[in-house]
Each structure stands twice: as structure tokens, then as C-alpha cells.
C-alpha positions as CSV (number, residue, x, y, z in Angstrom):
1,M,-24.6,13.6,5.7
2,N,-26.9,10.8,7.3
3,N,-27.2,10.2,11.0
4,R,-25.1,7.1,10.8
5,Y,-21.8,8.8,11.3
6,E,-20.7,11.3,13.9
7,I,-17.5,13.2,13.4
8,S,-15.5,14.2,16.5
9,I,-14.9,17.8,17.1
10,D,-11.2,17.5,16.1
11,G,-12.1,15.5,13.1
12,L,-9.8,12.6,13.9
13,E,-12.4,10.1,14.6
14,V,-15.8,9.0,13.3
15,K,-18.3,7.0,15.3
16,D,-20.6,4.7,13.3
17,H,-23.8,4.5,15.1
18,Q,-24.9,1.4,13.0
19,T,-22.0,-0.8,14.2
20,D,-20.8,1.1,17.3
21,L,-17.2,1.1,16.0
22,I,-15.0,4.2,16.1
23,W,-12.9,4.8,12.9
24,Q,-9.9,6.9,12.1
25,G,-11.2,10.0,10.4
26,N,-8.5,9.6,7.6
27,I,-6.6,6.8,6.1
28,N,-3.0,6.6,7.4
29,K,-1.1,7.5,4.2
30,K,1.8,5.6,5.1
31,I,1.9,2.3,3.5
32,F,2.6,-0.9,5.4
33,T,3.0,-4.6,4.7
34,F,0.4,-6.7,6.5
35,D,2.6,-7.5,9.4
36,D,3.9,-3.9,9.8
37,A,0.2,-2.7,9.8
38,L,-0.4,-5.0,12.9
39,N,2.8,-4.0,14.6
40,Y,1.9,-0.4,14.0
41,T,-1.2,-0.7,16.0
42,S,0.7,-2.0,19.0
43,S,3.1,0.9,18.9
44,I,0.3,3.6,18.8
45,N,-1.8,2.0,21.6
46,K,0.8,2.6,24.2
47,N,-0.5,6.2,24.4
48,T,-4.2,5.6,23.6
49,C,-6.9,6.2,26.1
50,G,-10.0,3.9,25.9
51,S,-10.2,0.8,23.7
52,P,-7.1,0.0,21.6
53,W,-6.9,0.8,17.8
54,R,-6.7,-2.1,15.4
55,V,-6.7,-3.1,11.8
56,P,-10.3,-4.0,11.0
57,S,-11.5,-7.4,10.0
58,I,-12.9,-7.7,6.4
59,H,-16.4,-7.6,7.8
60,E,-15.8,-4.5,9.9
61,L,-14.3,-2.7,6.9
62,Q,-16.7,-3.9,4.4
63,S,-19.5,-2.4,6.6
64,L,-18.5,1.0,5.2
65,L,-19.1,0.0,1.6
66,D,-22.2,1.2,-0.1
67,Y,-22.7,-0.2,-3.5
68,S,-25.3,2.2,-4.5
69,K,-22.4,4.7,-4.6
70,Y,-19.2,4.9,-6.9
71,N,-16.0,6.8,-6.4
72,P,-16.1,6.4,-3.4
73,T,-18.3,3.3,-2.9
74,S,-19.0,4.3,0.5
75,T,-21.1,6.9,2.5
76,F,-18.3,7.1,5.1
77,P,-17.4,10.9,5.4
78,M,-13.9,10.7,4.0
79,P,-12.1,13.1,1.7
80,K,-11.8,11.9,-1.9
81,D,-8.0,11.4,-1.5
82,N,-8.8,8.4,0.9
83,L,-9.6,5.9,-1.9
84,D,-6.4,4.0,-1.6
85,P,-6.6,0.2,-1.0
86,V,-6.4,-0.7,2.6
87,W,-5.6,-3.8,4.5
88,T,-8.1,-5.7,6.7
89,S,-6.7,-7.9,9.4
90,S,-8.4,-11.0,7.7
91,L,-6.0,-13.6,6.3
92,Y,-7.2,-15.7,3.3
93,A,-8.1,-19.3,4.8
94,G,-6.7,-20.9,1.7
95,D,-3.2,-19.6,2.1
96,P,-2.0,-17.5,5.2
97,N,0.5,-15.8,3.1
98,Y,-2.4,-13.6,1.5
99,A,-4.6,-11.2,3.3
100,W,-7.7,-9.3,2.2
101,I,-7.9,-5.7,1.1
102,I,-10.6,-3.3,0.1
103,I,-10.5,-0.6,-2.5
104,F,-12.9,2.2,-1.7
105,Y,-12.8,3.8,-5.1
106,N,-14.9,1.0,-6.7
107,G,-15.6,-1.2,-3.6
108,Y,-13.5,-4.1,-4.9
109,I,-12.4,-6.7,-2.4
110,D,-9.3,-8.7,-3.3
111,L,-6.4,-10.7,-2.0
112,R,-2.8,-9.7,-1.8
113,E,0.4,-11.1,-0.5
114,R,1.2,-10.1,3.1
115,N,4.6,-8.4,1.8
116,S,2.5,-6.1,-0.4
117,K,2.1,-2.6,0.9
118,F,-1.2,-0.6,1.5
119,A,-2.7,2.0,3.7
120,I,-4.7,1.2,6.7
121,R,-7.7,2.7,8.3
122,L,-7.7,1.8,12.1
123,V,-10.9,1.0,14.1
124,R,-11.7,0.6,17.7
125,D,-14.8,-0.4,19.8
126,F,-16.9,2.1,21.3
127,V,-16.8,1.8,25.1
């Protein structure tokens, strides 16, 4: 693995030295609507030390993509079973009933209705 990522001792977090973000080590396999994903982060942050977890913006999540790779389209140290489409927190400017998702299998970025259900990979700032 390159020096960009540092996995915590317990494997639950991954620090990205390029962006100074801390990512969940694994995608939360539960699926959420867009609004439920945002509400979920509020509920887990009640017991979190440090900066709060959040659903990443499209730019933050896109920073994990590496289009020189395929299946997964990322150098992020994730197991192969973490290739599900995941929500970003970014709404589509043309219609707020849609939000952006990223599929790590092929790096595809797409719009989905907010009532669709997808996994999430949470992020937080390094403090």
C-alpha cells in the first residue's frame, strides 16, 4: 500500500494524508435513503469523540477514485465487498430531489432520487 493511507490499529478508520480526512474503514452495509443517511450521522455523533462523522461531499468521495484502476476504481484500502454505490451529501443543483452517488466498482458518478437506498462511507475532519 502506498503512504497516502494510514489504517488505524483497530481497522475502523483510515486517515488520508493527501486530504487530511479520516474515513470509515468499511462502508456501512446498511442501506439508507439520502435523508436517512444524513439523520444517521446525527445519531452516531452523540457518542463520538473528536470531529463529527458526516456523509462526504461529492468532491471528498471522488478524491478516493483512481481511474487508472478498475474493480475497484480506487487505491483506498477497502475490501472487495465494499464496491456498493454510496451516497454523497451533494444535491443535484438542477433538482433537489436528486443527489449524487459514486460506484467504486467502476468509478461511475450518477444521480439518484433521494428516496433511493444506498450504502454510506462516512468521513470526518482530522483535528
